[in-house]
The first five atom37 places (N, CA, C, CB, O) and aatype in JSON, in Angstrom:
{
  "aatype": [2, 10, 18, 2, 1, 15, 16, 11, 9, 15, 8, 3, 16, 10, 6, 11, 5, 10, 8, 11, 0, 3, 10, 4, 9, 0, 13, 7, 18, 10, 11, 15, 19, 5, 2, 1, 0, 3, 14, 16, 6, 0, 2, 11, 19, 13, 5, 6, 0, 10, 7, 10, 18, 6, 4, 9, 10, 14, 14, 15, 8, 14, 11, 9, 0, 6, 16, 18, 9, 3, 9, 9, 4, 6, 18, 0, 7, 2, 1, 8, 13, 15, 0, 19, 9, 2, 18, 18, 6, 5, 8, 19, 11, 15, 10, 10, 0, 3, 18, 5, 16, 3, 14, 15, 16, 15, 5, 10, 3, 10, 0, 2, 10, 18, 12, 4, 10, 7, 0, 4, 18, 0, 18],
  "atom_mask": [
    [1, 1, 1, 1, 1],
    [1, 1, 1, 1, 1],
    [1, 1, 1, 1, 1],
    [1, 1, 1, 1, 1],
    [1, 1, 1, 1, 1],
    [1, 1, 1, 1, 1],
    [1, 1, 1, 1, 1],
    [1, 1, 1, 1, 1],
    [1, 1, 1, 1, 1],
    [1, 1, 1, 1, 1],
    [1, 1, 1, 1, 1],
    [1, 1, 1, 1, 1],
    [1, 1, 1, 1, 1],
    [1, 1, 1, 1, 1],
    [1, 1, 1, 1, 1],
    [1, 1, 1, 1, 1],
    [1, 1, 1, 1, 1],
    [1, 1, 1, 1, 1],
    [1, 1, 1, 1, 1],
    [1, 1, 1, 1, 1],
    [1, 1, 1, 1, 1],
    [1, 1, 1, 1, 1],
    [1, 1, 1, 1, 1],
    [1, 1, 1, 1, 1],
    [1, 1, 1, 1, 1],
    [1, 1, 1, 1, 1],
    [1, 1, 1, 1, 1],
    [1, 1, 1, 0, 1],
    [1, 1, 1, 1, 1],
    [1, 1, 1, 1, 1],
    [1, 1, 1, 1, 1],
    [1, 1, 1, 1, 1],
    [1, 1, 1, 1, 1],
    [1, 1, 1, 1, 1],
    [1, 1, 1, 1, 1],
    [1, 1, 1, 1, 1],
    [1, 1, 1, 1, 1],
    [1, 1, 1, 1, 1],
    [1, 1, 1, 1, 1],
    [1, 1, 1, 1, 1],
    [1, 1, 1, 1, 1],
    [1, 1, 1, 1, 1],
    [1, 1, 1, 1, 1],
    [1, 1, 1, 1, 1],
    [1, 1, 1, 1, 1],
    [1, 1, 1, 1, 1],
    [1, 1, 1, 1, 1],
    [1, 1, 1, 1, 1],
    [1, 1, 1, 1, 1],
    [1, 1, 1, 1, 1],
    [1, 1, 1, 0, 1],
    [1, 1, 1, 1, 1],
    [1, 1, 1, 1, 1],
    [1, 1, 1, 1, 1],
    [1, 1, 1, 1, 1],
    [1, 1, 1, 1, 1],
    [1, 1, 1, 1, 1],
    [1, 1, 1, 1, 1],
    [1, 1, 1, 1, 1],
    [1, 1, 1, 1, 1],
    [1, 1, 1, 1, 1],
    [1, 1, 1, 1, 1],
    [1, 1, 1, 1, 1],
    [1, 1, 1, 1, 1],
    [1, 1, 1, 1, 1],
    [1, 1, 1, 1, 1],
    [1, 1, 1, 1, 1],
    [1, 1, 1, 1, 1],
    [1, 1, 1, 1, 1],
    [1, 1, 1, 1, 1],
    [1, 1, 1, 1, 1],
    [1, 1, 1, 1, 1],
    [1, 1, 1, 1, 1],
    [1, 1, 1, 1, 1],
    [1, 1, 1, 1, 1],
    [1, 1, 1, 1, 1],
    [1, 1, 1, 0, 1],
    [1, 1, 1, 1, 1],
    [1, 1, 1, 1, 1],
    [1, 1, 1, 1, 1],
    [1, 1, 1, 1, 1],
    [1, 1, 1, 1, 1],
    [1, 1, 1, 1, 1],
    [1, 1, 1, 1, 1],
    [1, 1, 1, 1, 1],
    [1, 1, 1, 1, 1],
    [1, 1, 1, 1, 1],
    [1, 1, 1, 1, 1],
    [1, 1, 1, 1, 1],
    [1, 1, 1, 1, 1],
    [1, 1, 1, 1, 1],
    [1, 1, 1, 1, 1],
    [1, 1, 1, 1, 1],
    [1, 1, 1, 1, 1],
    [1, 1, 1, 1, 1],
    [1, 1, 1, 1, 1],
    [1, 1, 1, 1, 1],
    [1, 1, 1, 1, 1],
    [1, 1, 1, 1, 1],
    [1, 1, 1, 1, 1],
    [1, 1, 1, 1, 1],
    [1, 1, 1, 1, 1],
    [1, 1, 1, 1, 1],
    [1, 1, 1, 1, 1],
    [1, 1, 1, 1, 1],
    [1, 1, 1, 1, 1],
    [1, 1, 1, 1, 1],
    [1, 1, 1, 1, 1],
    [1, 1, 1, 1, 1],
    [1, 1, 1, 1, 1],
    [1, 1, 1, 1, 1],
    [1, 1, 1, 1, 1],
    [1, 1, 1, 1, 1],
    [1, 1, 1, 1, 1],
    [1, 1, 1, 1, 1],
    [1, 1, 1, 1, 1],
    [1, 1, 1, 1, 1],
    [1, 1, 1, 0, 1],
    [1, 1, 1, 1, 1],
    [1, 1, 1, 1, 1],
    [1, 1, 1, 1, 1],
    [1, 1, 1, 1, 1],
    [1, 1, 1, 1, 1]
  ],
  "atom_positions": [
    [[5.55, 6.07, 112.28], [6.61, 6.06, 113.27], [6.64, 7.43, 113.94], [7.99, 5.7, 112.63], [6.92, 8.44, 113.29]],
    [[6.36, 7.44, 115.23], [6.27, 8.7, 115.97], [7.69, 9.36, 116.06], [5.66, 8.43, 117.43], [7.79, 10.58, 116.22]],
    [[8.68, 8.61, 115.98], [10.08, 9.16, 116.15], [10.42, 10.14, 115.09], [11.12, 8.04, 116.14], [11.25, 11.02, 115.32]],
    [[9.84, 10.04, 113.91], [10.23, 10.9, 112.84], [9.32, 12.16, 112.64], [10.26, 10.1, 111.61], [9.62, 13.01, 111.8]],
    [[8.25, 12.24, 113.39], [7.44, 13.4, 113.32], [7.91, 14.57, 114.2], [6.08, 13.02, 113.69], [8.6, 14.37, 115.2]],
    [[7.53, 15.75, 113.81], [8.14, 16.86, 114.55], [7.1, 17.87, 115.15], [9.09, 17.6, 113.6], [7.46, 18.93, 115.66]],
    [[5.79, 17.49, 115.05], [4.74, 18.37, 115.6], [4.69, 18.33, 117.07], [3.41, 18.02, 115.07], [5.23, 17.4, 117.68]],
    [[4.08, 19.25, 117.68], [3.95, 19.34, 119.13], [3.13, 18.19, 119.64], [3.32, 20.66, 119.55], [3.49, 17.6, 120.67]],
    [[2.07, 17.85, 118.99], [1.19, 16.73, 119.4], [1.98, 15.41, 119.32], [-0.09, 16.66, 118.49], [1.91, 14.6, 120.24]],
    [[2.7, 15.2, 118.25], [3.47, 13.99, 118.09], [4.59, 13.95, 119.18], [4.07, 13.92, 116.64], [4.87, 12.88, 119.72]],
    [[5.19, 15.04, 119.49], [6.25, 15.06, 120.49], [5.65, 14.69, 121.84], [6.94, 16.46, 120.55], [6.26, 13.9, 122.57]],
    [[4.49, 15.23, 122.21], [3.83, 14.92, 123.45], [3.45, 13.42, 123.54], [2.61, 15.79, 123.6], [3.61, 12.78, 124.58]],
    [[2.96, 12.94, 122.46], [2.61, 11.49, 122.35], [3.87, 10.6, 122.5], [1.9, 11.19, 120.97], [3.86, 9.6, 123.21]],
    [[4.87, 10.99, 121.84], [6.16, 10.3, 121.95], [6.66, 10.27, 123.38], [7.2, 10.97, 121.06], [7.06, 9.21, 123.87]],
    [[6.65, 11.4, 124.06], [7.14, 11.48, 125.4], [6.28, 10.63, 126.37], [7.17, 12.94, 125.83], [6.8, 10.0, 127.29]],
    [[4.97, 10.61, 126.16], [4.08, 9.85, 126.97], [4.34, 8.34, 126.82], [2.65, 10.2, 126.62], [4.38, 7.6, 127.8]],
    [[4.5, 7.91, 125.56], [4.75, 6.48, 125.27], [6.11, 6.12, 125.81], [4.66, 6.18, 123.73], [6.23, 5.06, 126.41]],
    [[7.16, 6.93, 125.64], [8.4, 6.64, 126.24], [8.38, 6.55, 127.76], [9.35, 7.64, 125.82], [9.02, 5.66, 128.33]],
    [[7.65, 7.46, 128.44], [7.46, 7.42, 129.85], [6.73, 6.13, 130.24], [6.7, 8.65, 130.31], [7.09, 5.47, 131.21]],
    [[5.71, 5.8, 129.5], [4.99, 4.55, 129.8], [5.9, 3.32, 129.69], [3.79, 4.39, 128.84], [5.85, 2.42, 130.54]],
    [[6.73, 3.28, 128.64], [7.72, 2.2, 128.49], [8.67, 2.13, 129.69], [8.53, 2.39, 127.19], [8.93, 1.07, 130.26]],
    [[9.18, 3.32, 130.06], [10.11, 3.39, 131.21], [9.42, 2.89, 132.49], [10.62, 4.85, 131.42], [10.01, 2.15, 133.28]],
    [[8.2, 3.3, 132.67], [7.4, 2.81, 133.87], [7.22, 1.24, 133.81], [5.94, 3.54, 133.91], [7.29, 0.55, 134.82]],
    [[6.99, 0.75, 132.61], [6.84, -0.7, 132.44], [8.14, -1.38, 132.88], [6.49, -1.05, 130.95], [8.09, -2.4, 133.57]],
    [[9.28, -0.86, 132.52], [10.59, -1.46, 132.89], [10.69, -1.42, 134.45], [11.84, -0.65, 132.19], [11.08, -2.41, 135.06]],
    [[10.36, -0.32, 135.06], [10.45, -0.23, 136.54], [9.51, -1.26, 137.17], [10.1, 1.22, 137.04], [9.88, -1.96, 138.11]],
    [[8.27, -1.34, 136.65], [7.34, -2.2, 137.16], [7.77, -3.73, 136.97], [6.02, -1.89, 136.5], [7.5, -4.58, 137.82]],
    [[8.42, -3.98, 135.87], [8.97, -5.34, 135.61], [10.01, -5.67, 136.71], [0.0, 0.0, 0.0], [10.03, -6.78, 137.24]],
    [[10.85, -4.68, 137.05], [11.81, -4.96, 138.13], [11.1, -5.3, 139.41], [12.73, -3.76, 138.36], [11.5, -6.21, 140.14]],
    [[10.02, -4.55, 139.68], [9.27, -4.79, 140.87], [8.66, -6.19, 140.89], [8.22, -3.74, 141.01], [8.73, -6.91, 141.88]],
    [[8.02, -6.56, 139.72], [7.46, -7.94, 139.61], [8.53, -9.0, 139.76], [6.75, -8.12, 138.25], [8.29, -10.08, 140.3]],
    [[9.73, -8.69, 139.28], [10.81, -9.63, 139.38], [11.18, -9.92, 140.83], [12.02, -9.12, 138.64], [11.43, -11.07, 141.19]],
    [[11.21, -8.9, 141.64], [11.59, -9.02, 143.02], [10.45, -9.67, 143.8], [11.96, -7.65, 143.59], [10.73, -10.47, 144.7]],
    [[9.16, -9.35, 143.5], [8.08, -9.89, 144.17], [7.89, -11.39, 143.97], [6.92, -9.18, 143.77], [7.48, -12.1, 144.89]],
    [[8.18, -11.85, 142.76], [7.95, -13.25, 142.44], [9.16, -13.86, 141.73], [6.7, -13.4, 141.57], [9.14, -14.07, 140.52]],
    [[10.22, -14.14, 142.5], [11.49, -14.66, 141.97], [11.3, -16.02, 141.3], [12.54, -14.76, 143.1], [12.04, -16.36, 140.37]],
    [[10.34, -16.81, 141.73], [10.23, -18.21, 141.23], [9.59, -18.29, 139.83], [9.39, -19.05, 142.22], [9.72, -19.28, 139.12]],
    [[8.89, -17.18, 139.47], [8.16, -17.26, 138.17], [8.42, -15.97, 137.42], [6.6, -17.47, 138.37], [7.89, -14.93, 137.8]],
    [[9.24, -16.01, 136.32], [9.54, -14.86, 135.59], [8.42, -14.35, 134.68], [10.71, -15.11, 134.82], [8.56, -13.3, 134.05]],
    [[7.31, -15.09, 134.6], [6.26, -14.77, 133.61], [5.74, -13.38, 133.74], [5.12, -15.73, 133.73], [5.67, -12.64, 132.75]],
    [[5.36, -12.99, 134.93], [4.79, -11.64, 135.12], [5.78, -10.53, 134.74], [4.35, -11.46, 136.58], [5.44, -9.59, 134.02]],
    [[7.0, -10.66, 135.24], [7.94, -9.62, 134.93], [8.28, -9.57, 133.44], [9.19, -9.81, 135.74], [8.38, -8.49, 132.86]],
    [[8.45, -10.72, 132.83], [8.71, -10.71, 131.35], [7.57, -10.17, 130.57], [9.02, -12.1, 130.84], [7.79, -9.55, 129.53]],
    [[6.32, -10.36, 131.03], [5.2, -9.84, 130.32], [5.24, -8.35, 130.3], [3.95, -10.32, 130.91], [4.88, -7.74, 129.3]],
    [[5.68, -7.74, 131.41], [5.77, -6.29, 131.49], [6.98, -5.78, 130.68], [5.89, -5.84, 132.96], [6.91, -4.72, 130.04]],
    [[8.07, -6.53, 130.71], [9.26, -6.15, 129.91], [8.9, -6.25, 128.4], [10.52, -7.11, 130.26], [9.31, -5.41, 127.6]],
    [[8.12, -7.26, 128.05], [7.68, -7.35, 126.63], [6.8, -6.2, 126.18], [6.93, -8.63, 126.42], [6.83, -5.76, 125.02]],
    [[6.01, -5.72, 127.13], [5.12, -4.54, 126.87], [6.03, -3.37, 126.58], [4.15, -4.23, 128.12], [5.84, -2.67, 125.59]],
    [[7.01, -3.15, 127.44], [7.89, -2.03, 127.26], [8.69, -2.15, 125.93], [8.84, -1.93, 128.46], [8.89, -1.16, 125.23]],
    [[9.14, -3.39, 125.6], [9.83, -3.64, 124.36], [8.95, -3.23, 123.16], [10.23, -5.13, 124.27], [9.42, -2.58, 122.22]],
    [[7.68, -3.63, 123.2], [6.76, -3.31, 122.16], [6.64, -1.83, 121.95], [0.0, 0.0, 0.0], [6.67, -1.35, 120.81]],
    [[6.51, -1.09, 123.04], [6.44, 0.33, 122.98], [7.71, 0.94, 122.43], [6.16, 0.88, 124.33], [7.65, 1.8, 121.54]],
    [[8.81, 0.53, 122.91], [10.08, 1.06, 122.38], [10.28, 0.75, 120.91], [11.24, 0.5, 123.16], [10.77, 1.59, 120.16]],
    [[9.9, -0.42, 120.5], [10.11, -0.76, 119.11], [9.19, 0.02, 118.15], [9.91, -2.23, 118.92], [9.52, 0.21, 116.98]],
    [[8.02, 0.47, 118.66], [7.14, 1.34, 117.88], [7.65, 2.77, 117.74], [5.79, 1.36, 118.51], [7.37, 3.45, 116.75]],
    [[8.4, 3.22, 118.72], [8.79, 4.6, 118.79], [10.21, 4.85, 118.36], [8.6, 5.08, 120.16], [10.5, 5.81, 117.66]],
    [[11.1, 3.97, 118.78], [12.61, 4.18, 118.65], [13.13, 3.44, 117.42], [13.39, 3.66, 119.96], [12.52, 2.46, 116.99]],
    [[14.22, 3.87, 116.88], [14.94, 3.13, 115.85], [15.48, 1.79, 116.38], [16.1, 3.97, 115.31], [15.78, 1.7, 117.57]],
    [[15.61, 0.76, 115.57], [15.93, -0.51, 116.03], [17.29, -0.66, 116.73], [15.86, -1.38, 114.94], [17.49, -1.62, 117.48]],
    [[18.19, 0.27, 116.49], [19.49, 0.18, 117.16], [19.58, 1.04, 118.46], [20.57, 0.62, 116.19], [20.67, 1.24, 118.99]],
    [[18.44, 1.53, 118.94], [18.41, 2.38, 120.1], [18.85, 1.55, 121.33], [17.0, 3.0, 120.31], [18.43, 0.4, 121.46]],
    [[19.66, 2.11, 122.21], [20.09, 1.36, 123.42], [18.99, 0.91, 124.37], [21.03, 2.2, 124.19], [19.13, -0.11, 125.04]],
    [[17.94, 1.63, 124.43], [16.78, 1.24, 125.24], [16.24, -0.11, 124.85], [15.7, 2.27, 125.12], [15.87, -0.91, 125.71]],
    [[16.19, -0.37, 123.53], [15.73, -1.64, 123.04], [16.7, -2.73, 123.43], [15.53, -1.59, 121.54], [16.28, -3.82, 123.81]],
    [[18.01, -2.46, 123.33], [19.01, -3.4, 123.75], [18.89, -3.71, 125.22], [20.37, -2.87, 123.44], [18.91, -4.88, 125.6]],
    [[18.76, -2.71, 126.05], [18.64, -2.86, 127.44], [17.41, -3.73, 127.81], [18.56, -1.51, 128.08], [17.48, -4.56, 128.72]],
    [[16.29, -3.52, 127.1], [15.11, -4.29, 127.42], [15.28, -5.75, 127.03], [13.9, -3.7, 126.73], [14.83, -6.62, 127.77]],
    [[15.88, -6.03, 125.94], [16.25, -7.39, 125.57], [17.1, -8.05, 126.68], [17.02, -7.39, 124.23], [16.86, -9.19, 127.08]],
    [[18.07, -7.32, 127.15], [18.97, -7.79, 128.18], [18.21, -8.02, 129.47], [20.11, -6.81, 128.39], [18.47, -9.01, 130.15]],
    [[17.3, -7.18, 129.83], [16.43, -7.36, 130.99], [15.65, -8.69, 130.93], [15.45, -6.18, 131.09], [15.59, -9.46, 131.89]],
    [[15.07, -8.91, 129.77], [14.29, -10.14, 129.58], [15.18, -11.36, 129.7], [13.59, -10.13, 128.21], [14.79, -12.33, 130.36]],
    [[16.35, -11.35, 129.08], [17.27, -12.49, 129.18], [17.72, -12.71, 130.62], [18.5, -12.27, 128.29], [17.7, -13.84, 131.1]],
    [[18.12, -11.62, 131.32], [18.6, -11.79, 132.67], [17.49, -12.21, 133.62], [19.23, -10.53, 133.14], [17.76, -12.84, 134.64]],
    [[16.25, -11.87, 133.31], [15.17, -12.32, 134.18], [15.05, -13.83, 134.07], [13.82, -11.62, 133.79], [14.97, -14.53, 135.08]],
    [[15.03, -14.35, 132.81], [15.02, -15.75, 132.63], [16.19, -16.5, 133.29], [14.99, -16.02, 131.21], [16.03, -17.53, 133.95]],
    [[17.37, -15.92, 133.09], [18.59, -16.55, 133.65], [18.53, -16.53, 135.19], [19.9, -15.81, 133.13], [18.88, -17.52, 135.84]],
    [[18.09, -15.38, 135.78], [18.02, -15.32, 137.24], [17.08, -16.32, 137.84], [0.0, 0.0, 0.0], [17.21, -16.66, 139.02]],
    [[16.13, -16.8, 137.08], [15.17, -17.83, 137.56], [15.57, -19.19, 137.05], [13.72, -17.51, 137.12], [14.74, -20.1, 137.09]],
    [[16.78, -19.38, 136.57], [17.32, -20.65, 136.15], [16.51, -21.29, 134.96], [17.34, -21.61, 137.36], [16.46, -22.51, 134.85]],
    [[15.94, -20.53, 134.14], [15.22, -20.96, 132.94], [16.24, -20.83, 131.78], [13.88, -20.07, 132.67], [16.11, -20.01, 130.87]],
    [[17.23, -21.67, 131.87], [18.39, -21.57, 130.92], [18.04, -21.83, 129.49], [19.47, -22.54, 131.31], [18.53, -21.16, 128.58]],
    [[17.14, -22.85, 129.27], [16.77, -23.08, 127.83], [16.0, -21.96, 127.26], [15.97, -24.36, 127.66], [16.09, -21.64, 126.08]],
    [[15.18, -21.32, 128.16], [14.38, -20.14, 127.62], [15.34, -19.0, 127.23], [13.31, -19.59, 128.72], [15.1, -18.28, 126.26]],
    [[16.46, -18.83, 128.01], [17.43, -17.76, 127.68], [18.05, -18.05, 126.36], [18.53, -17.61, 128.76], [18.11, -17.18, 125.49]],
    [[18.52, -19.27, 126.17], [19.13, -19.6, 124.89], [18.16, -19.45, 123.72], [19.67, -21.0, 124.92], [18.53, -18.9, 122.68]],
    [[16.93, -19.95, 123.88], [15.92, -19.82, 122.8], [15.64, -18.32, 122.52], [14.57, -20.57, 123.2], [15.58, -17.93, 121.35]],
    [[15.49, -17.52, 123.51], [15.16, -16.11, 123.32], [16.32, -15.43, 122.62], [14.85, -15.41, 124.67], [16.13, -14.65, 121.69]],
    [[17.54, -15.73, 123.08], [18.76, -15.18, 122.45], [18.85, -15.56, 120.96], [20.02, -15.69, 123.19], [19.09, -14.72, 120.09]],
    [[18.66, -16.8, 120.71], [18.74, -17.27, 119.3], [17.64, -16.68, 118.4], [18.67, -18.79, 119.26], [17.86, -16.46, 117.21]],
    [[16.49, -16.46, 118.97], [15.31, -15.98, 118.15], [15.33, -14.45, 117.99], [13.94, -16.42, 118.82], [15.0, -13.91, 116.94]],
    [[15.7, -13.8, 119.03], [15.5, -12.31, 119.06], [16.71, -11.44, 119.09], [14.71, -11.94, 120.22], [16.7, -10.35, 118.52]],
    [[17.76, -11.89, 119.72], [18.84, -11.02, 120.07], [20.09, -11.17, 119.2], [19.19, -11.27, 121.47], [20.78, -10.2, 118.87]],
    [[20.36, -12.42, 118.83], [21.59, -12.77, 118.17], [21.85, -11.87, 116.93], [21.54, -14.25, 117.78], [22.95, -11.38, 116.71]],
    [[20.79, -11.7, 116.14], [20.88, -10.91, 114.88], [21.06, -9.44, 115.13], [19.64, -11.1, 114.04], [21.56, -8.73, 114.25]],
    [[20.69, -8.95, 116.27], [20.77, -7.53, 116.62], [22.07, -7.22, 117.3], [19.61, -7.13, 117.53], [22.48, -6.06, 117.34]],
    [[22.73, -8.2, 117.81], [23.86, -7.95, 118.73], [24.98, -7.24, 118.04], [24.39, -9.24, 119.33], [25.61, -6.39, 118.65]],
    [[25.26, -7.54, 116.8], [26.37, -6.86, 116.11], [26.15, -5.31, 116.08], [26.49, -7.41, 114.63], [27.12, -4.57, 116.29]],
    [[24.91, -4.8, 115.84], [24.57, -3.45, 115.88], [24.84, -2.85, 117.27], [23.17, -3.3, 115.48], [25.4, -1.76, 117.4]],
    [[24.41, -3.59, 118.32], [24.53, -3.06, 119.7], [26.0, -2.99, 120.08], [23.74, -3.95, 120.72], [26.39, -2.08, 120.81]],
    [[26.84, -3.94, 119.61], [28.22, -3.92, 120.01], [29.0, -2.77, 119.4], [28.86, -5.2, 119.66], [29.94, -2.26, 120.01]],
    [[28.63, -2.34, 118.19], [29.32, -1.24, 117.52], [28.75, 0.08, 117.85], [29.3, -1.42, 116.07], [29.37, 1.08, 117.52]],
    [[27.56, 0.18, 118.51], [26.87, 1.42, 118.78], [27.54, 1.98, 120.06], [25.28, 1.2, 118.96], [27.52, 1.32, 121.1]],
    [[28.16, 3.21, 119.98], [28.83, 3.77, 121.18], [27.85, 4.12, 122.3], [29.63, 5.02, 120.79], [28.27, 4.29, 123.44]],
    [[26.58, 4.23, 122.0], [25.59, 4.62, 123.03], [25.1, 3.39, 123.86], [24.37, 5.33, 122.34], [24.47, 3.57, 124.9]],
    [[25.39, 2.17, 123.41], [25.04, 1.04, 124.17], [26.08, 0.77, 125.31], [24.9, -0.14, 123.25], [27.29, 0.68, 125.09]],
    [[25.54, 0.65, 126.43], [26.31, 0.52, 127.63], [27.13, -0.76, 127.63], [25.42, 0.57, 128.83], [26.58, -1.84, 127.41]],
    [[28.43, -0.65, 127.85], [29.34, -1.78, 127.87], [29.0, -2.73, 129.05], [30.8, -1.28, 127.97], [29.22, -3.94, 129.02]],
    [[28.45, -2.06, 130.12], [28.08, -2.91, 131.32], [26.91, -3.74, 130.93], [27.72, -2.03, 132.62], [26.89, -4.92, 131.28]],
    [[25.91, -3.24, 130.21], [24.8, -4.02, 129.75], [25.2, -5.16, 128.91], [23.87, -3.19, 129.02], [24.7, -6.28, 129.07]],
    [[26.11, -4.91, 127.99], [26.65, -5.97, 127.17], [27.38, -7.04, 127.95], [27.55, -5.41, 126.16], [27.25, -8.23, 127.67]],
    [[28.14, -6.61, 128.92], [28.81, -7.5, 129.78], [27.86, -8.43, 130.53], [29.62, -6.74, 130.71], [28.06, -9.64, 130.63]],
    [[26.79, -7.77, 131.06], [25.76, -8.61, 131.78], [25.13, -9.59, 130.86], [24.67, -7.73, 132.41], [24.88, -10.72, 131.25]],
    [[24.84, -9.18, 129.6], [24.24, -10.07, 128.65], [25.16, -11.28, 128.41], [23.94, -9.33, 127.35], [24.72, -12.43, 128.48]],
    [[26.4, -11.02, 128.12], [27.36, -12.11, 127.89], [27.54, -13.02, 129.09], [28.69, -11.54, 127.52], [27.71, -14.23, 128.93]],
    [[27.5, -12.43, 130.29], [27.61, -13.2, 131.52], [26.46, -14.16, 131.64], [27.66, -12.29, 132.73], [26.64, -15.34, 131.91]],
    [[25.26, -13.64, 131.45], [24.02, -14.48, 131.52], [24.07, -15.6, 130.48], [22.74, -13.61, 131.3], [23.79, -16.76, 130.77]],
    [[24.42, -15.2, 129.23], [24.47, -16.19, 128.18], [25.48, -17.22, 128.42], [24.71, -15.57, 126.89], [25.2, -18.4, 128.19]],
    [[26.68, -16.86, 128.87], [27.77, -17.85, 129.13], [27.32, -18.81, 130.24], [0.0, 0.0, 0.0], [27.51, -20.02, 130.13]],
    [[26.73, -18.27, 131.29], [26.28, -19.15, 132.38], [25.22, -20.15, 131.9], [25.72, -18.3, 133.56], [25.2, -21.3, 132.32]],
    [[24.36, -19.69, 131.03], [23.29, -20.57, 130.5], [23.83, -21.68, 129.64], [22.31, -19.78, 129.69], [23.4, -22.83, 129.72]],
    [[24.82, -21.27, 128.77], [25.43, -22.34, 127.89], [26.26, -23.27, 128.78], [26.36, -21.7, 126.72], [26.28, -24.47, 128.51]],
    [[26.93, -22.8, 129.78], [27.75, -23.63, 130.63], [26.93, -24.59, 131.42], [28.56, -22.81, 131.53], [27.36, -25.71, 131.69]],
    [[25.67, -24.13, 131.81], [24.85, -25.0, 132.65], [24.3, -26.12, 131.77], [23.69, -24.2, 133.33], [23.57, -26.98, 132.25]]
  ]
}
């Protein structure tokens, strides 16, 4: 786990991987806008960012929560409601209690998550 090492080389590697994950998120947003009808490309990039974050950051880190929310909102924005519910049940539901009590998690992000989930269940 790169997060726990303190050498200069490890720090540089950590920074590069975090930067790569942040760029993946930005690229995912771009893919989302380019191809609104198909969330596959954007979610593939979001999944890559999530994988990088999970290798580097502790499980309760807000960037991981934000990436999960991005994936869910991408599915919801494309009216793939069953995919949202399945993804939530499989990946997010168990982690949500940690995110809700963590003061570093954005309340706006959690509100967006609940809005997307509520709309999907209502549909």
